C-alpha positions in Angstrom: -0.6 28.8 12.9 2.7 27.0 13.1 4.2 24.1 11.3 7.3 22.5 12.1 10.3 22.5 9.3 9.9 19.4 6.7 12.8 17.5 8.1 13.1 14.9 5.2 13.0 18.2 2.5 16.1 20.2 4.7 18.1 17.1 4.8 17.4 16.9 0.9 18.0 20.5 0.4 21.8 19.9 2.8 22.6 17.0 0.4 21.1 16.4 -2.9 22.6 19.2 -5.2 26.1 18.1 -4.4 26.0 14.4 -4.0 26.4 11.8 -7.1 23.6 9.6 -6.3 20.4 9.8 -5.0 19.3 6.8 -3.2 16.7 8.3 -0.8 13.5 9.2 -3.6 10.6 7.0 -2.8 9.5 7.4 -6.7 10.0 5.3 -9.9 12.8 6.8 -12.4 11.5 9.6 -14.5 10.6 9.1 -17.8 11.7 11.2 -20.6 9.8 14.0 -21.9 10.1 12.5 -25.7 7.6 10.0 -25.0 4.8 12.5 -25.3 3.5 15.3 -27.0 4.8 18.5 -25.3 2.2 20.8 -27.3 -0.8 22.2 -25.2 -1.5 24.6 -27.4 -2.2 28.5 -25.6 -0.6 29.1 -22.8 -3.3 30.1 -20.5 -5.1 29.3 -17.4 -6.9 25.5 -17.1 -11.0 26.5 -17.5 -12.2 25.9 -15.6 -10.0 26.3 -12.7 -10.8 22.7 -11.3 -9.3 20.9 -14.5 -10.9 19.8 -17.8 -14.5 18.6 -17.1 -14.1 15.5 -19.4 -11.0 14.5 -18.1 -12.2 15.2 -14.2 -14.7 12.4 -15.5 -12.6 9.9 -16.5 -10.4 10.4 -13.5 -13.4 10.1 -11.3 -14.7 7.0 -13.4 -11.5 5.2 -11.6 -13.3 5.4 -8.2 -16.9 5.6 -9.2 -17.2 9.0 -9.0 -18.6 12.3 -10.8 -16.5 15.0 -12.8 -17.4 17.4 -9.5 -16.1 14.8 -6.9 -12.2 15.3 -8.8 -10.7 18.3 -8.3 -6.7 18.4 -10.2 -4.1 19.8 -8.1 0.2 20.4 -8.2 0.8 17.0 -7.3 -0.4 15.1 -4.0 1.1 17.4 -2.0 -1.5 20.2 -2.5 -4.1 17.7 -2.7 -3.4 16.5 0.7 -2.8 20.3 2.1 -6.2 21.6 0.3 -8.0 18.4 1.8 -6.7 19.1 5.7 -7.7 23.3 5.2 -11.2 21.7 4.0 -11.7 19.4 6.7 -9.6 21.0 9.7 -9.5 25.0 8.6 -12.7 25.9 8.3 -14.7 26.5 11.5 -18.1 24.8 9.6 -18.5 20.9 8.8 -18.5 19.4 5.8 -21.9 19.2 5.1 -23.8 16.4 3.2 -21.2 14.3 2.9 -23.8 11.5 1.1 -25.2 14.0 -1.1 -28.9 15.3 -0.8 -30.2 12.0 -0.1 -28.0 11.4 2.7 -29.5 13.7 5.1 -28.0 12.0 8.1 -24.4 12.5 6.3 -25.0 16.4 7.2 -22.0 17.6 9.8 -19.5 14.9 8.7 -16.0 15.9 8.8 -17.0 18.3 11.9 -14.2 19.0 14.3 -10.4 19.7 15.0 -9.1 16.7 15.3 -6.9 14.4 13.5 -6.1 10.6 13.5 -3.0 9.5 11.6 -1.1 6.4 11.0 2.4 7.1 11.6 5.2 6.5 10.5 4.8 8.2 7.5 5.3 11.3 5.3 5.6 14.3 7.4 3.0 16.3 5.6 0.5 13.8 6.7 0.7 14.5 10.3 2.9 18.1 10.2 -0.1 20.0 8.5 -3.2 19.0 10.5 -1.5 19.5 13.3 -0.9 22.9 12.4 -4.9 23.4 12.3 -5.9 21.4 15.2 -4.9 18.3 17.2 -3.3 15.1 16.1 -3.5 11.8 17.7 -0.5 9.1 16.1 -1.1 5.7 15.6 1.8 3.7 15.6 2.9 0.7 13.2 5.1 -1.5 15.0 8.0 -3.1 13.7 9.2 -5.6 12.1 5.6 -6.2 10.4 4.3 -2.7 10.4 0.6 -4.1 10.3 -2.2 -1.7 10.7 -4.6 -2.0 13.6 -7.8 -1.1 13.3 -8.8 -1.2 17.2 -6.1 0.8 17.9 -7.5 3.5 15.3 -11.0 3.1 16.5 -9.4 3.7 20.1 -7.6 6.9 19.0 -10.8 8.4 17.3 -12.9 10.9 19.2 -16.2 12.8 18.5 -14.4 15.7 17.5 -12.2 13.5 14.5 -12.7 15.2 11.4 -10.1 12.9 9.3 -8.3 9.4 9.8 -5.3 9.8 7.5 -3.6 6.6 6.1 -0.6 6.4 3.4 -1.1 2.9 1.5 1.1 1.5 0.5 3.4 3.0 3.3 6.2 5.7 2.9 8.4 4.4 4.9 7.7 1.2 5.4 6.7 -0.3 1.4 4.0 -2.1 4.3 0.6 -1.9 2.4 -2.0 -2.7 4.0 -4.9 -4.9 3.1 -8.6 -4.0 2.0 -9.6 -5.7 5.4 -7.8 -3.7 7.7 -8.3 -0.8 5.3 -12.2 -1.1 5.3 -12.5 -1.7 9.2 -10.5 1.6 9.6 -13.4 3.4 6.9 -15.7 2.0 9.0 -14.4 3.7 12.4 -14.5 6.6 10.3 -18.1 6.2 9.6 -18.7 5.8 12.7 -17.3 8.7 14.2 -19.0 10.9 11.3 -15.5 11.4 9.9 -13.2 11.2 6.4 -10.7 8.4 5.6 -8.3 10.1 3.6 -5.7 7.9 2.0 -3.1 8.9 0.5 -2.6 6.6 -2.4 0.1 7.6 -4.5 2.2 4.3 -4.8 -0.7 2.1 -5.2 -0.6 1.5 -8.8 3.0 0.4 -7.9 1.5 -2.9 -6.5 0.9 -5.8 -8.5 -2.5 -6.5 -7.5 -3.7 -2.6 -6.5 -6.5 -2.9 -4.0 -9.7 -0.6 -4.9 -9.0 3.3 -3.9 -10.8 4.4 -0.7 -12.6 7.0 -2.3 -14.8 4.1 -4.0 -15.7 2.9 -0.7 -18.3 5.3 0.2 -19.2 8.8 1.0 -16.6 9.1 3.7 -13.8 8.0 1.7 -11.3 10.5 0.1 -8.2 9.4 -2.2 -5.7 11.6 -3.0 -2.8 11.0 -5.6 -0.5 12.4 -8.2 1.6 10.9 -11.9 5.0 11.3 -9.1 5.8 7.9 -7.7 3.8 5.0 -9.7 4.4 6.8 -13.3 7.9 8.5 -13.3 6.4 12.4 -14.1 7.3 14.2 -10.5 8.3 17.1 -13.1 4.5 17.5 -14.1 3.2 18.4 -10.6 -0.2 16.9 -11.7 -2.2 15.4 -9.0 -6.3 14.9 -7.7 -8.2 14.4 -5.0 -11.1 12.4 -5.7 -14.1 12.2 -2.8 -17.3 13.8 -1.9 -18.5 16.7 -3.4 -19.1 19.0 -0.6 -15.2 18.1 0.4 -14.1 18.6 -3.3 -16.0 22.1 -3.4 -14.3 23.3 -0.5 -11.0 22.3 -1.8 -11.4 24.0 -4.8 -12.3 27.2 -2.7 -8.9 26.9 -1.4 -7.0 26.2 -4.1 -8.2 29.8 -5.5 -5.5 31.0 -2.7 -2.7 28.4 -3.5 -2.1 27.4 -7.2 -5.7 29.0 -8.9 -5.4 26.0 -11.3 -3.6 22.8 -12.3 -0.8 23.1 -14.8 -2.0 23.2 -18.4 1.3 21.5 -19.2 0.8 18.9 -16.8 -2.9 18.0 -18.2 -1.9 18.1 -21.4 0.6 15.1 -20.7 -1.7 13.4 -17.7 -4.3 12.7 -20.6 -1.6 10.9 -22.6 -0.2 8.9 -19.4 -3.7 8.2 -18.2 -4.7 6.9 -21.5 -3.3 5.1 -24.2 0.3 5.0 -22.6 -0.8 3.9 -19.5 -0.3 0.1 -19.3 2.6 0.2 -20.9 4.0 2.5 -18.5 2.7 1.1 -15.5 4.0 -2.3 -16.8 7.4 -1.1 -17.4 7.7 0.7 -14.0 6.2 -2.3 -12.0 8.8 -4.6 -13.6 12.1 -2.3 -12.8 10.4 -2.0 -9.1 10.5 -5.7 -9.3 13.8 -6.5 -10.5 15.4 -3.6 -8.4 13.4 -5.0 -5.2 15.0 -8.2 -5.8 18.3 -6.3 -5.6 17.9 -4.9 -2.6 16.9 -7.8 -0.9 20.3 -9.4 -1.4 22.2 -6.3 -0.3 19.9 -6.4 2.8 20.9 -10.0 3.4 24.3 -9.8 2.5 24.6 -7.3 5.3 22.9 -8.8 7.8 20.1 -6.3 7.9 16.1 -6.4 8.2 13.6 -5.1 6.4 9.9 -5.7 5.4 9.5 -6.8 1.7 8.1 -3.7 0.4 5.3 -2.6 -2.1 6.5 -0.1 -4.2 10.0 1.6 -4.5 10.9 2.4 -1.1 12.1 0.6 2.3 12.4 0.9 5.8 15.8 -0.8 6.6 17.7 -1.7 9.9 20.8 0.8 10.9 24.3 -1.5 10.2 26.6 -2.4 13.1 29.3 0.6 13.8 27.0 3.4 13.6 25.3 5.2 16.4 22.2 5.8 15.0 20.5 6.6 11.2 21.5 9.8 10.9 25.4 9.2 11.7 24.8 6.3 9.2 23.2 8.2 7.0 25.8 11.6 6.9 28.7 9.1 7.0 27.5 7.6 3.4 26.8 10.9 2.2 30.5 12.3 3.0 32.1 9.3 2.4 30.4 7.9 -0.6 28.7 10.9 -2.2 25.4 8.6 -1.6 22.0 10.0 -0.3 20.1 8.1 2.0 17.1 9.2 4.4 18.0 8.6 8.0 15.2 7.0 10.1 14.6 9.9 12.8 13.2 12.0 10.2 9.9 9.5 10.5 10.5 8.8 14.5 12.7 5.8 14.1 16.1 6.8 14.8 17.6 2.8 14.2 16.2 2.5 10.4 17.0 4.4 7.1 14.7 4.8 4.4 16.3 3.7 0.8 14.5 4.4 -2.4 15.1 1.8 -5.5 13.0 3.1 -8.1 16.2 5.1 -9.9 17.9 3.6 -13.4 19.5 0.4 -12.7 23.2 1.5 -13.2 22.6 4.1 -10.4 21.2 1.7 -8.0 23.8 -0.8 -8.3 26.7 2.0 -8.1 24.8 3.5 -4.9 24.4 0.1 -3.3 28.1 -0.9 -4.4 29.4 2.7 -2.4 27.2 1.9 0.7 28.5 -1.4 1.2 32.0 -0.1 1.2 31.2 2.7 3.9 29.5 -0.6 5.9 32.7 -2.6 5.9 34.7 0.7 6.2 32.8 1.3 9.5 32.2 -2.5 10.8 33.3 -3.5 14.7 35.9 -5.7 14.6 36.5 -8.8 16.7 38.8 -6.9 19.2 36.6 -4.0 19.5 33.0 -5.9 20.2 34.4 -7.9 22.7 36.3 -4.8 24.5 32.4 -3.8 24.3 31.0 -6.5 25.6 29.1 -7.0 22.4 29.0 -9.5 19.5 31.3 -9.1 16.8 
């Protein structure tokens, strides 16, 4: 097995610790721990190790799934990793996706091929690539719209899983329900699964139904990180057909064994009486910050797709060779971290995150503006190069 270095995490490791402002983070600002009861009692394992059954049943209700169709994980990263292991890391197919009443579903997920809609978070294509063969279906700028026909063309007889991140990271595009259901139909036709990383879904003002609620071939992964502001809990889950979830649980025995006891304790509160307050607060912050960044993008003559969530993919300003050169200049001269687009396959764009506290966002944008203005081509230099000022 071979896996590529995680470019975005290596970029963060290089700059994040020393920089003043993080404008590359794709989640909402973190909530203060004082909002929650922090005493889970005895600090033992979560038993059973797939998570509290009543809490799993409560989460499953969100997807029209049972407790046995939910597995608690250490964030969405582990949820996706375990799902890929389950679908691509085992020789045997995942039988019985539709349960005992659906004998025709036997063998669903058999194969070593994945179709991945990109650009997206690197783990969503690098991990399946480590276990099998991956075909990328590229979203095209400036609209970044999902094309179900392109997904259908990429799918094969040995396709085990189709992978979509919705809303999309890094573009902020929220693929509409009709397109998502059309892609789900492709998965059904190919006896494959549709895995949707939905970690940003609840930042939308009007969230679409989760993919795990579509039917036997739908799998949803998510966590409390991006929409809730609870990254430090490292708490997420898989929701999907019981055979997939059961196999993922067996793989989890070799990774983290059980979810975090502390994470589960706080998650019960965040998904309980506190949820409406948390999500309303976070959506309002995201909307206000989106307007701020939209004005900033317009002021500098840049281009983006008005995003859902708290991250967007913006064109590189004039005066820089590419996004990497721009982002290195910004962090070295202004101590602000942005994410260069080559890490997502687009060297002419950069990802900006705007879920951080308001004062940090304002200061960060001001600093980046200073760098853009300092390096802006002059009329004379543009004329010399045969370009426009």
